[in-house]
N, C-alpha and C positions, 0 to 999 in steps of 0.2 A: 504494500500500500504506500505509494509515493505521494508526498506532498510537494508538488513541483515549485521551484523557485521561479519568480518572474524574470530573473536575470539569466542571460545566456552566457556560457563560457566563450572566451575570445582568444585570439592569438596574442593580443596585447596583454591579456591576463596571464598567459603563460610566461611572458617576458618579465612582468612584474613579480610573479611567483619565483622565477629563477633568481631575481635580484635578492629577494627576501631569504630564499633558501641558501644562496651563496654567502649571505652575511653570517650564517651560523654553522654551516656544514661545508667541508671540503668536497670537491667533485669526486664521484666514484670513478674508478679507473675503467678505461676501455682496454680490454685485453685482446691482443691479436691471437687468432686461432685459425687453424686450417681444417676444413671439412670437405672431404671428397675432392681434394686437390685445389680448393678455393680458399684463399686467404681472406678472412673477414674479421669482424669485431664482436666481442661480447661485452655488454655493459653490466658491470658487476654491482648492481644495486643490492645484492645480498650482503655487501660490506657496509651498509648504512648502520648507524648506531643501534637501531632497533632490529637490524637484520632484514630490512625490507624497504622497498621504494615508498611505502605508505607514509613514511615520515614526511615526505614532501607535501602531499595534499593536506595532511593533518596540520602541519605547521602553518601553511598559507591560510587555511580556513580559520583556525583559531586566532592567528595573528591579525586577521581581518575583522574580527568581532568588535563591536562597539564596547565601551566600558560597561554599559548597562547589560549587554548580552554576556559579557564575561562574568559579571556579578551573579547572573542567573545560572550559570553552569551549562554543561553540554551533555548530551546523550549520544552514544554511537552504537552501532550493531556490527559485530565482527566475530570471525572464528579465531582471530588472534593478531594478524599483522596490522590491520587498521586500528584494532584495539590498542596495540602498543604505540602506534603513531600518535593517536589522540591522547593517550595517557602521558606520553613523553612530552608533547607540546603543552598539555594542560598543566603538568607539574612545573615546567619552565616558566609558564605565564601566570601561575597562581590561580588556575581555574579548576573548579570542581568538575569531575568527569565520572559518569556512570556508563558502563559498557554492557550491552546485552550480548551474551555469548552463549553458544549451544553447549549443552551438558556434555556432549561428546567432542568438544574442542580438544586439541592436543594439550596434554598437561603442561608441556613446556611453555605453551603460549598463555595458558591460564596463569601459571606461576609468574611469568614475566610481566603480565599486565598488572597483577596484584602488586608486584614489587615496585612498579612505577607509581603506585598510590591511587589507582583508579578503583572505584566501586564496581563490582561485577554482579550483574543480574543474569541468572541462568534461565534458559528456555530449552524445551525438548524438541530438537530438530526432527527426530523420527516421528514425533507425535503430530506433525503437520501444523505447528503453531506458526502464525504469521509474525515473524520477528520484527518487522517494521511496525506492526500494530502494537507490539509490546513497547517498542521505543517511543512511538507517538503518544501512547498512554502515559508513559513516564514524563515526557515533555509537557503534556497537558497538566499533570499533577504538580510539577515542579516549576513550570515556566521556563524550562531549559531549552536550549537550541539543539535541534537534531542535526548532527554531523553525519550525514549518510556516507557510506563507504565509497559510493561511486555516483549516485544520482544527485550530485551537488556541483554547481558550476565552479565554486572555489576549489573543491577537491580535484575536479578535472584539470583545472588550470595548474594546480600545484603539482599534480603528476606530470603534466606537460613540461614542467621545468626540466625534466630529464632530457627532453628533446632539445631544448635550448642549450643545455650543457653539452650534449653530444655534438651539436653543430659547432660549438666553440672548440671542442677537442679535435674534431676531424678537420676543421677549417671549411666545412661545407655540410649541407644536409645529406644524410645517408640516402642511398638509392632505395633502400628497403629497411623497414623496422619490423622484425618478427617479435610478436608481443604475446606474453601470457595473458589470457583474458578470462575474467570472471564476469563482473558486471559491465566492464568496458570503460572504467575510469581512466586507466593508463592508456589504453588504445585511443580513446577520444582525445586525451590531452596531447599525446604525441602527434595525432593527426592535425591538431591546431598549431602546434609548435613547429612542425615540419611539413608544410603544405606541399613540398615537392617530393616527399618520400612516399613510397608505397607502404601501406599499413597492413600487416598480415596477422589477424587475431588467431591465437592458438588456444584450444580448449581440450579438456579430457573427453574421451569418447563417452557418449551418453549424456554429457553435460554441454554439448555444443549448440546451445540455444542461440548464441550470437551468429554462428555460421548459418543456421537455418533462417534466422531473422534477416540476415543480409541477402540470402538467396530468394526469400519470398517478398522482401520489401516491406514487411510488417513485423512487429515484435512477436516472437514466438517463445512461449515458456518452455522450460525443461519438461520432459514427459512425466507422466504420473508415477512411474517407477524407475527412476534413473539408477544405473548400476552403481555399486560402491566404488569409490575412488580414494586414493591416498591424497588427492589434491584438495584438501579441505579449504584452502584459500580460493579455490575456483568454483566452489559449490554455490552458485547464485541461481535463484529460481528463474530469473529472466532479467534482461537489461531494462533500462528505464528510458523514457522518451527523450530526455536531454542527451543521453549518450548515443542513442540510436540516431537522433537528428544529425549529430556530427558524423557518424560513421556510415550511414546509409548512402550509397552511391559514391562513397569516398574510399572505404576500405576494400582491400582485395578479398576474394572469397575466403571464408574462415576454414581452418584446418583442425581436425580432431586427431589426437594422439592416444595411443594405448598406454595402459599401466606399465607394460614391459618396456615400451619406448621411453617412458618417463624415467624408469629406473636406470636404463642405459645412459640417459643424459646425466643423471646424478653421479653415476660412476665416472663418466667422462669428465665432468666438471671437477671432481675430486682429484682424479689421477693426473689430468692434463693441465688444469688451471689452479689447482690447490684450493678449490672453493668447496665449502659445505653448502649444498643447495637443497631446499625442501622440495617435495614433489611438485607442488604448484609453481614454484619458482623455476623449475627445470622444463616446463612444458614447451616453451619456445625453442630451447636448445634441442629438445627431443624431436621436434618437427624438422629442424635443420639436419640433425644427424640421420634421421630416417629418410631424407630425400623428399620430404613432402612440401617443400617450398623452394622457389628459385633462390640462388645465392650468387652474389658477386663480390668483388673486393670492397665495395662501399656498403655492404649489408651490415646492419647491427642487430644482433640477437640480444634481447633483454633477458637477463638472469636476475630474477626479481626478489628472491627471498631465501633465507637460511635457517628459518625457525622450524627445525625438525627434531623429533624425539631422538635422542642419542642412540638408543637401542635399535630403533627402526632404521636409522641411518647406517649403523654398523652392519646390520643384517643385509642392507641393500648393497653396500660396497664390497662385502665379503662373499657375495654369492658365487657359487662355483660355475654358473652358466655365463660364460663370457662371449658367447657366439655373437649376440647382437652388438655388444660393445666393440668387439674386434673388427666387425665388418658390417656397419649399420645399414648400408644400402649398396653393397657390391662395390664400394669405393676403397681406395687405399686407406690404411689405418690412419685416422685423423690425429695429428699431433698439435697440441697447443703450445704457444710460446708466450711466456709471461712478458708483459710490457711495463713501462714506467707508469706509475699512478698519475692520472691526469694528463698523459702525454697528448700533445696537440699535433695534429697532422694537417 
């Protein structure tokens, strides 16, 4: 249940967001990597202070609140990464924050959100509860501001600051941005920030509502019984009108990746780039390794989060089945090369 803002996100907004983010955070590195004989770039947003790109939108949104709105506090909905972004920004700005989180959210994300000082309100995701309705009710009770994870123009612009940063690092807009996609906040922000770049949204199989929405030209929800996925960060029921308005007729056809392809990408990121990447944060890299999107030397693959359960991650990277990793799509074994942080090209 979206309560739409009358304001639309803009390219100018992504530039303002980039200025505000740059004032408090260093740029995340672009890491050169080879896949299938093509040299391209990985944007390591997994190295943000909260381990995810969500810190960008959260900081810009909360920093844009009026003094009266800050006094009333904020409410957000998240399985963990947006939760941590909002909690981090709220603590820095002295704002009370309540986060509506699913009872089955990864424990590492619940613990990290609590450690940042936010109040957690749990809901039962398998029970079919409307999480936005829970958050809206809290906002009505408390007079708080709802900071939506993706259906918010300031959030979209804040995520788009990554595109402004990438352009500065490369010295040009990338030819293609391969993007992990849940509700489409990051994809929409990058589309605004990099108008000359192709935008390729990547989702887990069975949760590819954005791909189907882009194909049909109207917002399509996730099916009634979507399959289980390790990508908790990408389990959104459907995109919102504000995101779809930016991406419709602008983004490339969406791509779905399997759980096995995602695990392959996690192993690749760890062994070749030295990165710990959660399943949802590895989806775009999975599509690139599986040969499901076009790649060239000016392509940037978004690596978006590192908040994964340690035991789950250890099991993923120690698996005995290396077939998919060693030869993801009949190409030579991909070898990554570490680059200098913030290197400009």
